C-alpha positions in Angstrom: 133.8 121.4 92.8 132.4 118.7 94.1 133.9 115.2 93.2 131.0 113.1 94.6 127.7 112.7 93.6 124.9 110.5 95.1 124.0 107.4 93.9 120.9 107.9 93.7 122.0 110.5 91.2 122.9 108.0 88.8 119.7 106.0 89.3 117.4 109.5 88.4 120.4 109.4 85.3 119.7 105.7 84.7 115.7 106.1 85.0 115.7 109.3 82.6 117.7 107.1 79.8 116.0 104.0 79.9 112.4 106.2 79.2 113.9 108.9 77.1 111.6 111.2 79.5 111.6 113.2 82.9 107.5 111.7 83.5 108.2 108.6 82.9 111.3 108.6 85.2 109.2 110.6 87.6 106.2 107.9 87.6 108.4 104.6 88.4 111.0 106.9 91.0 107.6 108.0 92.7 109.1 111.5 92.5 107.6 114.9 90.7 109.2 115.6 87.3 110.8 118.2 88.7 112.4 116.6 91.0 114.0 114.2 88.5 114.8 117.6 86.4 116.8 118.7 89.6 118.7 115.8 90.2 120.8 115.3 86.5 120.5 119.1 86.3 122.8 118.6 89.5 124.8 115.5 88.5 126.0 117.5 85.1 126.9 120.0 87.3 128.9 118.3 89.4 130.7 116.2 86.7 130.8 119.0 84.7 129.3 117.1 81.3 125.9 117.4 79.2 124.3 114.0 79.7 121.8 114.3 77.6 120.3 116.2 74.6 116.7 117.9 75.1 114.5 117.9 71.8 110.6 117.7 71.5 110.9 113.4 71.3 112.2 113.1 74.5 116.2 113.0 76.4 118.8 111.1 74.3 122.0 110.9 75.6 125.5 112.1 74.0 128.0 110.9 73.3 129.9 111.4 77.8 126.3 110.3 78.6 126.3 107.0 76.5 129.9 106.5 78.7 128.3 107.1 81.4 125.7 105.1 80.9 126.9 101.3 80.0 129.1 102.0 83.3 126.7 103.2 85.6 124.1 100.2 83.9 127.1 97.9 85.1 127.3 99.0 88.9 123.7 99.1 89.1 123.3 94.9 88.1 126.5 94.8 90.6 124.3 96.4 93.6 121.4 94.4 92.6 123.0 91.3 92.6 124.5 92.2 96.3 121.3 93.0 97.4 119.5 89.4 96.4 122.2 87.4 97.2 121.6 88.9 101.2 118.0 89.1 100.3 118.3 84.7 99.7 120.4 83.9 102.6 117.3 85.6 105.1 116.2 82.4 106.8 113.3 83.9 108.8 109.8 82.8 108.1 108.5 87.3 108.4 109.1 89.6 106.9 107.2 91.9 103.9 106.3 89.7 100.3 106.7 91.7 97.2 104.1 90.1 94.9 103.7 91.5 91.4 100.4 89.9 89.0 97.8 91.1 86.9 94.3 92.5 87.6 92.6 89.4 86.7 94.8 87.1 88.9 94.9 89.8 91.8 91.7 90.5 92.2 89.6 87.0 91.3 92.1 83.9 91.1 95.0 84.9 94.0 93.1 86.7 97.0 91.5 82.9 98.2 95.5 82.2 98.1 96.4 84.6 100.4 94.1 84.5 103.3 94.7 80.4 103.7 98.5 81.8 103.5 98.2 84.4 105.9 96.4 81.8 108.6 99.5 79.6 108.3 102.2 82.3 108.1 101.0 85.4 109.6 104.2 86.9 110.1 104.3 87.9 106.6 103.1 90.6 105.5 101.8 90.2 101.6 102.4 93.5 99.3 100.8 92.6 96.2 101.1 94.4 93.2 98.8 94.9 90.5 101.6 95.7 86.9 100.4 96.0 83.6 103.9 95.2 82.8 106.7 93.0 82.5 107.9 93.2 86.4 111.6 92.9 86.2 112.3 90.6 88.9 116.4 91.7 88.1 116.3 95.3 89.0 113.9 94.0 92.6 110.8 95.2 91.2 109.1 92.8 93.2 110.2 89.2 95.4 107.7 87.2 93.4 105.9 87.5 90.0 102.2 85.6 88.8 102.0 86.1 85.3 99.2 84.5 82.9 101.9 83.3 80.5 102.6 80.1 78.0 106.3 80.3 78.0 108.4 81.4 81.1 111.5 83.9 81.2 115.0 82.2 80.7 116.4 84.1 83.7 113.5 82.9 86.4 112.9 80.2 88.2 109.3 78.7 88.9 106.6 76.7 88.3 103.1 76.6 86.3 100.8 76.3 88.6 97.1 76.1 86.9 95.7 76.7 83.2 93.3 79.4 82.2 90.6 78.9 80.4 89.6 81.6 77.8 85.9 81.9 77.8 83.2 84.5 75.9 80.6 86.1 78.1 78.0 88.3 78.2 75.5 89.6 81.1 72.0 87.6 80.8 70.6 91.2 79.8 72.6 91.7 76.4 71.2 87.8 75.6 67.7 88.6 76.1 68.5 91.3 73.9 70.9 90.7 71.1 70.6 87.0 71.7 73.7 84.1 71.7 76.0 83.9 68.4 76.2 80.3 67.7 79.5 81.1 65.8 82.0 82.9 64.7 79.2 83.8 61.4 77.7 85.8 63.5 79.8 88.0 64.9 79.2 90.9 62.6 75.4 91.0 64.8 77.2 91.2 68.2 79.0 93.4 70.1 82.5 93.6 71.7 84.0 94.9 74.6 88.1 94.1 74.1 91.7 94.4 75.5 93.6 97.2 73.7 96.9 97.8 72.0 98.4 97.1 75.4 97.5 93.7 75.1 96.4 93.8 71.5 98.8 90.3 71.8 96.6 88.4 73.7 96.0 85.7 71.9 91.7 85.4 72.2 92.3 89.3 71.2 93.2 88.4 68.1 91.3 85.8 67.2 88.6 87.7 68.0 89.8 90.3 65.6 89.8 88.3 62.6 86.1 88.0 63.1 84.6 91.0 63.4 85.2 94.9 62.0 86.0 97.4 64.0 82.5 98.7 64.1 82.0 95.9 66.3 83.6 96.9 69.1 81.9 99.4 71.6 85.1 99.4 74.3 89.2 98.5 75.3 91.1 98.2 78.0 94.1 97.7 79.2 92.8 95.6 81.5 90.4 92.4 81.5 89.2 93.3 84.7 87.8 96.3 83.4 85.9 94.3 80.1 84.6 92.5 82.9 82.6 95.3 84.2 81.9 96.7 81.2 79.8 93.8 80.2 78.3 93.1 83.4 76.9 96.7 82.1 75.2 95.0 78.9 78.0 96.4 76.5 78.2 93.5 75.3 80.9 90.4 74.8 83.9 90.1 76.5 86.6 87.2 76.4 87.3 86.3 80.0 89.5 84.3 82.4 87.0 81.4 83.6 87.7 82.1 87.1 86.0 86.0 86.4 82.9 85.8 85.5 82.8 81.6 85.3 81.3 81.9 89.2 79.2 84.9 88.0 75.1 84.3 87.8 74.5 87.0 86.3 76.8 86.5 83.3 76.4 84.0 80.5 79.0 81.8 79.0 78.9 81.9 74.7 81.6 79.5 73.6 85.1 78.3 75.0 87.9 80.2 72.9 90.5 77.5 70.8 93.0 75.7 72.7 95.9 78.8 71.6 93.9 81.3 73.3 94.3 79.9 76.9 97.0 80.3 79.2 98.3 78.9 82.9 98.9 80.9 86.0 102.9 80.7 86.8 104.9 82.0 89.6 108.0 82.4 89.4 111.2 84.7 91.1 115.1 85.1 90.4 117.5 82.9 91.1 119.5 84.5 93.6 116.2 84.7 95.6 115.0 81.1 95.5 116.7 80.1 98.9 115.1 83.2 101.2 113.3 81.4 103.0 109.4 83.6 103.0 109.9 83.5 99.7 110.6 79.6 99.1 107.7 78.9 101.3 105.6 80.8 99.3 106.3 78.6 96.8 106.0 75.5 98.1 102.3 76.3 99.3 101.4 77.8 95.5 102.3 75.2 94.0 100.4 72.7 96.7 97.4 74.4 97.1 96.9 75.4 93.1 97.0 71.6 92.5 94.5 70.6 94.4 92.3 73.6 93.3 92.7 72.9 89.7 90.0 72.1 87.8 88.0 73.2 84.7 
């Protein structure tokens, strides 16, 4: 029997153990779910042990699987740490810079900064990934995260860049047809476009839902950029960041939301990567340029 397994087999094992699903693990790994199944079966065969119980609710670890899972996690964390340390010593102002951010920041706020940065550092390739989940910097899912948050996680380092003011917007055509709500008491006469359960805890979403009924909601989405597109089609009123709809002449600003609904753009990285030249120079650039542009 082959005693040694490819470390990649254990990466497949870890992703299935974490997600309890072959399909979810396959999406994260960027492969077909049949490939994940084959790698898990092969690992079980080489170790001569059953790692998972397979049921309708998903894949759950056996006792042996639990023991291996803990040890494999420790090994992955050490390997990630080694990789971050090596990358952190990179002194070249060139190479790929992987940035993870939200749809509205990535589509409407960040591109002008990327253009300016590229003119200064043309040898650094910006690789931008739009995410709806929080990126794990410890696993090197990105070099830099630019989220819309009010509090940064303890395991990251970074800076607050700019405020995000949430306001209610609707198309001019919608306003011509339905009028402008002057207060929350008039919300019940209007149609709303709101985040779905993926963004359910967004303060703007929670605040609006306290003042309307379910029948006032005509469409939802996991992306604010989609709500913007819905609003452009005259479907209703949407809560949007000021930099998304504020410069659109076809949109009407109805009202600004309470202060607790506003957020900030942050730029974050892992402490082990802070001294990587291309990461450090991008952090410095974004802090300097965003402060210049910070205006309501």
